[in-house]
Residue frames relative to the residue before (quaternion, step in Angstrom):
aa qw qx qy qz dx dy dz
M 1.0000 0.0000 0.0000 0.0000 0.00 0.00 0.00
E 0.3821 -0.7056 0.5545 0.2208 3.54 -0.80 1.04
L 0.2351 -0.8189 0.5141 0.0993 3.58 -0.72 1.06
E 0.4469 0.6976 -0.4564 0.3244 3.60 1.22 -0.26
H 0.8630 0.0312 -0.0891 0.4963 3.56 -0.82 1.14
K 0.4620 0.6554 -0.4662 0.3735 3.61 1.19 0.34
H 0.3654 -0.6997 0.5726 0.2215 3.54 -1.17 0.68
I 0.0563 -0.8091 0.5842 -0.0302 3.55 -0.54 1.25
L 0.2173 -0.7180 0.6452 0.1446 3.54 -1.04 0.87
L 0.1109 -0.7808 0.6135 0.0410 3.56 -0.78 1.04
G 0.1395 -0.7975 0.5854 0.0424 3.56 -0.44 1.26
V 0.0880 -0.7951 0.6000 0.0081 3.56 -0.73 1.10
T 0.1186 -0.8086 0.5750 0.0384 3.56 -0.71 1.11
G 0.6701 -0.5959 0.3264 0.2989 3.53 -1.31 0.40
G 0.3800 0.6767 -0.5475 0.3130 3.54 0.43 1.22
I 0.6836 -0.4891 0.3421 0.4201 3.55 -1.24 0.36
A 0.6462 0.5347 -0.3212 0.4398 3.62 1.11 -0.58
A 0.3666 0.7446 -0.4901 0.2663 3.62 1.22 0.11
Y 0.5963 0.5742 -0.3742 0.4180 3.60 1.07 -0.59
K 0.6099 0.5622 -0.3536 0.4324 3.60 1.13 -0.55
A 0.5654 0.6021 -0.3797 0.4167 3.59 1.18 -0.47
V 0.5666 0.5843 -0.3841 0.4359 3.59 1.16 -0.50
E 0.6725 0.4723 -0.2898 0.4907 3.59 0.94 -0.87
L 0.6209 0.5276 -0.3438 0.4669 3.60 1.01 -0.73
L 0.6276 0.5305 -0.3255 0.4677 3.57 0.96 -0.84
R 0.6495 0.5183 -0.3132 0.4598 3.57 0.92 -0.90
L 0.6717 0.4967 -0.2953 0.4637 3.61 0.95 -0.87
L 0.6394 0.5202 -0.3247 0.4639 3.58 1.00 -0.77
K 0.6558 0.4975 -0.3031 0.4801 3.57 0.96 -0.87
K 0.6370 0.5331 -0.3223 0.4540 3.59 0.97 -0.84
A 0.6755 0.4788 -0.2778 0.4870 3.60 1.14 -0.70
G 0.6061 -0.6084 0.3336 0.3889 3.59 1.28 0.06
A 0.4646 0.6879 -0.4435 0.3379 3.59 1.24 0.16
Q 0.3383 -0.6589 0.6242 0.2484 3.50 -1.32 0.46
V 0.0847 -0.8426 0.5315 -0.0200 3.56 -0.50 1.22
T 0.0754 -0.7423 0.6639 0.0510 3.50 -1.07 0.87
V 0.2579 -0.7766 0.5627 0.1175 3.54 -0.83 1.05
I 0.0907 -0.7430 0.6614 0.0466 3.50 -1.12 0.87
M 0.0867 -0.8229 0.5616 -0.0012 3.58 -0.60 1.16
T 0.4007 -0.6534 0.5754 0.2854 3.51 -1.17 0.61
E 0.6560 -0.4943 0.3804 0.4250 3.57 -1.24 0.30
S 0.6458 0.5245 -0.3230 0.4511 3.58 0.99 -0.79
A 0.6124 0.5606 -0.3529 0.4315 3.61 1.02 -0.75
K 0.6452 0.5421 -0.3224 0.4311 3.58 1.01 -0.77
K 0.6019 0.5469 -0.3619 0.4557 3.59 1.23 -0.26
F 0.6965 0.4471 -0.2627 0.4959 3.58 1.26 -0.36
V 0.7888 0.0402 0.0078 0.6133 3.59 1.01 -0.81
G 0.4894 -0.7003 0.4437 0.2706 3.55 -0.92 0.91
L 0.5962 -0.5914 0.4394 0.3190 3.50 -1.15 0.80
T 0.6307 0.5659 -0.3312 0.4151 3.59 0.97 -0.84
T 0.5946 0.5723 -0.3619 0.4336 3.60 1.02 -0.75
F 0.7072 0.4535 -0.2592 0.4764 3.58 0.86 -0.96
E 0.6322 0.5289 -0.3403 0.4525 3.59 1.03 -0.70
V 0.6670 0.4961 -0.3071 0.4632 3.59 0.89 -0.89
L 0.7279 0.4484 -0.2567 0.4509 3.59 0.78 -1.00
S 0.7044 0.4450 -0.2730 0.4808 3.61 1.02 -0.69
E 0.2779 -0.7703 0.5073 0.2686 3.55 1.23 -0.59
N 0.6411 0.4409 -0.3244 0.5379 3.53 1.21 0.70
P 0.5502 -0.5673 0.4705 0.3925 3.57 -1.18 0.42
V 0.3839 -0.6925 0.5611 0.2412 3.56 -1.16 0.64
L 0.2798 -0.7309 0.5957 0.1805 3.55 -0.99 0.86
S 0.1133 0.8066 -0.5731 0.0898 3.57 -0.72 1.05
D 0.7753 0.1932 -0.1045 0.5922 3.56 1.22 -0.31
L 0.3931 -0.7471 0.4871 0.2237 3.59 -0.61 1.09
Y 0.7728 0.3696 -0.1733 0.4859 3.57 1.13 -0.54
F 0.3556 0.7662 -0.4734 0.2496 3.57 1.26 0.31
D 0.7875 -0.0106 0.0046 0.6162 3.57 1.02 -0.78
T 0.6987 -0.5079 0.3072 0.3993 3.55 -1.24 0.31
D 0.6458 0.5199 -0.3311 0.4505 3.64 1.10 -0.54
A 0.5774 0.6436 -0.3720 0.3375 3.59 1.11 -0.64
S 0.6120 0.5916 -0.3647 0.3773 3.59 1.03 -0.66
V 0.7608 0.2618 -0.1910 0.5623 3.61 1.18 -0.36
K 0.4434 0.7094 -0.4448 0.3199 3.59 1.25 -0.17
H 0.6464 0.5355 -0.3321 0.4303 3.58 0.95 -0.80
I 0.6373 0.5052 -0.3308 0.4787 3.61 1.06 -0.63
E 0.6289 0.5286 -0.3230 0.4698 3.57 0.99 -0.82
L 0.6664 0.4912 -0.2992 0.4744 3.59 0.91 -0.90
A 0.6512 0.5219 -0.3151 0.4520 3.59 0.93 -0.87
Q 0.6861 0.5048 -0.2893 0.4368 3.58 0.93 -0.86
K 0.7534 0.3862 -0.2361 0.4769 3.61 0.97 -0.68
A 0.4921 0.6836 -0.4218 0.3356 3.61 1.27 -0.10
D 0.2815 -0.7363 0.5954 0.1554 3.54 -1.08 0.87
L 0.7804 0.0064 0.0280 0.6246 3.56 1.24 -0.51
A 0.1209 -0.7520 0.6416 0.0904 3.55 -1.15 0.70
V 0.0784 -0.7802 0.6205 0.0057 3.56 -0.95 0.99
I 0.1246 -0.7648 0.6272 0.0791 3.56 -0.86 0.97
A 0.2297 0.7702 -0.5483 0.2312 3.55 -0.34 1.31
P 0.4971 -0.3546 -0.7661 0.2005 1.56 -0.98 2.24
A 0.3150 -0.7082 0.5938 0.2160 3.55 -1.25 0.47
T 0.2624 -0.7818 0.5509 0.1285 3.56 -0.53 1.20
A 0.6647 -0.4850 0.3822 0.4206 3.56 -1.29 0.32
N 0.6339 0.5461 -0.3268 0.4395 3.58 1.00 -0.80
T 0.6977 0.4517 -0.2788 0.4811 3.59 0.81 -0.94
I 0.6123 0.5429 -0.3486 0.4570 3.59 1.00 -0.77
A 0.6568 0.5055 -0.3082 0.4670 3.60 0.96 -0.85
K 0.6450 0.5148 -0.3220 0.4640 3.58 0.95 -0.83
L 0.6753 0.4964 -0.2978 0.4570 3.58 0.89 -0.92
A 0.6530 0.5160 -0.3140 0.4569 3.59 0.96 -0.84
A 0.7112 0.4339 -0.2453 0.4957 3.57 1.10 -0.72
G 0.4668 -0.6920 0.4383 0.3333 3.59 1.23 -0.21
L 0.3611 0.7361 -0.4974 0.2833 3.58 1.17 0.49
A 0.0950 -0.7852 0.6112 0.0305 3.54 -1.12 0.70
D 0.2301 0.8109 -0.5028 0.1914 3.55 0.35 1.24
N 0.7517 0.2327 -0.2056 0.5818 3.59 1.23 0.33
A 0.7287 -0.4446 0.2852 0.4359 3.58 -1.26 0.18
L 0.6680 0.5097 -0.3100 0.4448 3.60 0.96 -0.82
T 0.7178 0.4407 -0.2743 0.4640 3.59 0.70 -1.01
T 0.6248 0.5291 -0.3401 0.4626 3.59 1.06 -0.65
T 0.6544 0.5026 -0.3085 0.4733 3.58 0.94 -0.86
L 0.6848 0.5022 -0.2978 0.4360 3.59 0.87 -0.91
L 0.5840 0.5545 -0.3797 0.4553 3.61 1.16 -0.38
A 0.7236 0.4412 -0.2388 0.4740 3.58 1.16 -0.54
V 0.5478 0.6273 -0.4177 0.3633 3.64 1.15 -0.21
T 0.1917 -0.7579 0.6111 0.1244 3.52 -1.24 0.60
C 0.5257 0.6295 -0.3957 0.4132 3.57 1.33 0.00
P 0.6511 -0.4689 0.3898 0.4519 3.60 -1.26 0.08
V 0.1702 -0.7698 0.6103 0.0771 3.55 -1.16 0.73
M 0.1320 -0.7671 0.6250 0.0598 3.56 -0.97 0.96
V 0.1517 -0.7814 0.6035 0.0463 3.55 -0.82 1.09
C 0.1110 -0.7990 0.5909 0.0120 3.57 -0.77 1.11
P 0.2023 -0.8221 0.5206 0.1106 3.61 0.10 1.27
S 0.0635 0.7709 -0.6317 0.0517 3.52 -1.14 0.73
M 0.3469 0.7062 -0.5471 0.2855 3.53 -0.65 1.19
N 0.7149 -0.3887 0.3460 0.4670 3.55 -1.32 -0.01
T 0.6259 -0.5798 0.3778 0.3596 3.59 -1.07 0.79
D 0.6710 0.4942 -0.3095 0.4580 3.60 0.85 -0.92
M 0.6324 0.5116 -0.3319 0.4777 3.57 1.02 -0.73
Y 0.6697 0.5144 -0.3021 0.4423 3.58 0.84 -0.99
Q 0.7317 0.4247 -0.2361 0.4780 3.58 0.96 -0.83
N 0.4235 0.7055 -0.4642 0.3280 3.59 1.28 -0.09
I 0.5664 -0.6411 0.4056 0.3219 3.56 -0.92 0.94
R 0.6396 0.5339 -0.3340 0.4408 3.60 1.04 -0.70
V 0.6466 0.4974 -0.3129 0.4865 3.58 0.99 -0.84
Q 0.6593 0.5003 -0.3112 0.4671 3.59 0.92 -0.87
R 0.6279 0.5242 -0.3304 0.4710 3.60 1.03 -0.75
N 0.6620 0.4994 -0.3097 0.4652 3.59 0.95 -0.84
L 0.6379 0.5064 -0.3255 0.4803 3.59 1.02 -0.76
D 0.6244 0.5317 -0.3358 0.4632 3.60 1.04 -0.76
I 0.6243 0.5350 -0.3351 0.4602 3.59 0.99 -0.80
L 0.6755 0.4884 -0.3008 0.4634 3.57 0.85 -0.95
E 0.6587 0.5053 -0.3126 0.4616 3.57 0.96 -0.84
K 0.6479 0.5046 -0.3144 0.4762 3.61 0.99 -0.79
D 0.6484 0.5002 -0.3068 0.4850 3.58 1.19 -0.54
G 0.6244 -0.5832 0.3227 0.4073 3.59 1.29 0.05
W 0.5018 0.6296 -0.4435 0.3938 3.57 1.24 0.14
H 0.4045 -0.7114 0.5294 0.2238 3.56 -1.17 0.62
I 0.1791 -0.7826 0.5912 0.0775 3.57 -0.83 1.03
L 0.1699 -0.7567 0.6250 0.0894 3.56 -0.79 1.06
D 0.3336 -0.7758 0.4997 0.1927 3.57 -0.16 1.30
P 0.5052 -0.6690 0.4508 0.3065 3.58 -0.99 0.79
D 0.5311 -0.5879 0.5047 0.3428 3.51 -1.32 0.38
S 0.4198 -0.6283 0.5740 0.3154 3.50 -1.35 0.16
G 0.2517 0.7684 -0.5515 0.2051 3.56 -0.75 0.99
V 0.6581 -0.4448 0.3909 0.4651 3.54 -1.30 -0.24
L 0.2294 -0.7958 0.5527 0.0922 3.54 -0.72 1.12
A 0.7005 -0.4579 0.3329 0.4345 3.56 -1.27 0.24
S 0.6915 0.4581 -0.2734 0.4871 3.58 1.10 -0.67
K 0.5950 -0.6513 0.2749 0.3824 3.54 1.41 0.39
P 0.6546 0.4917 -0.3862 0.4249 3.69 0.86 -0.51
R 0.4387 -0.6405 0.5531 0.3022 3.52 -1.29 0.38
G 0.4018 0.7031 -0.5346 0.2417 3.55 -1.10 0.65
P 0.6838 -0.4572 0.3441 0.4527 3.56 -1.27 0.05
G 0.5133 0.6221 -0.4788 0.3467 3.54 -1.03 0.80
D 0.5384 0.6157 -0.3948 0.4186 3.57 1.30 -0.27
C 0.4492 -0.7170 0.4635 0.2632 3.57 -0.60 1.15
R 0.2875 -0.7472 0.5788 0.1550 3.55 -0.60 1.19
N 0.4404 -0.6783 0.5215 0.2721 3.54 -1.05 0.78
P 0.3089 -0.7815 0.5043 0.1990 3.61 -0.29 1.17
G 0.5132 0.6554 -0.4189 0.3627 3.59 1.20 -0.32
S 0.6749 0.4728 -0.2997 0.4808 3.58 1.10 -0.58
S 0.7009 0.4812 -0.2585 0.4587 3.59 1.24 -0.24
W 0.3798 0.7623 -0.4763 0.2186 3.61 1.19 -0.05
T 0.6675 0.5256 -0.3314 0.4104 3.60 0.87 -0.83
G 0.7310 0.4151 -0.2442 0.4835 3.58 1.06 -0.66
W 0.6494 0.5218 -0.3198 0.4514 3.59 1.22 -0.26
R 0.0125 -0.7901 0.6124 -0.0238 3.54 -0.81 1.00
P 0.3461 -0.7362 0.5373 0.2225 3.58 -0.67 1.04
C 0.6275 -0.5344 0.3999 0.4009 3.59 -1.20 0.43
């Protein structure tokens, strides 16, 4: 997918791999994409909002009610998006998306997108392999969303196994949206 002049929504959720989203943002910008970051409240505990604002050159959406424009900003962002990437995608956010819940700026915006969506799960191996998480990922995939399976590596909890957030920036050439 050619990224030059494309509008990308980068959803960052509250997992330890949130720091990797900074590098993904840098790669997307380097490829010529216009990126808007949407962070969950938990994500802001791992990486500062200012980092994403400076690197994206756009305000970060993290609260639908922070200012008067935010209540419709998520719809505007959803309508102009060419691609949405959730990296890292935690088990909690994956469950919310599979159930159609909209209780934060990210999940609410994603309910309104019509563009392709790529979900990049990142969590402890046991969590990732849990039948409920796999069922939720299957639901998203059946709904037409693209799942970028995590790499196997050393995780924050120290064991090796699947759950290490793969950098989707290295996979753009092989990934084709429907």
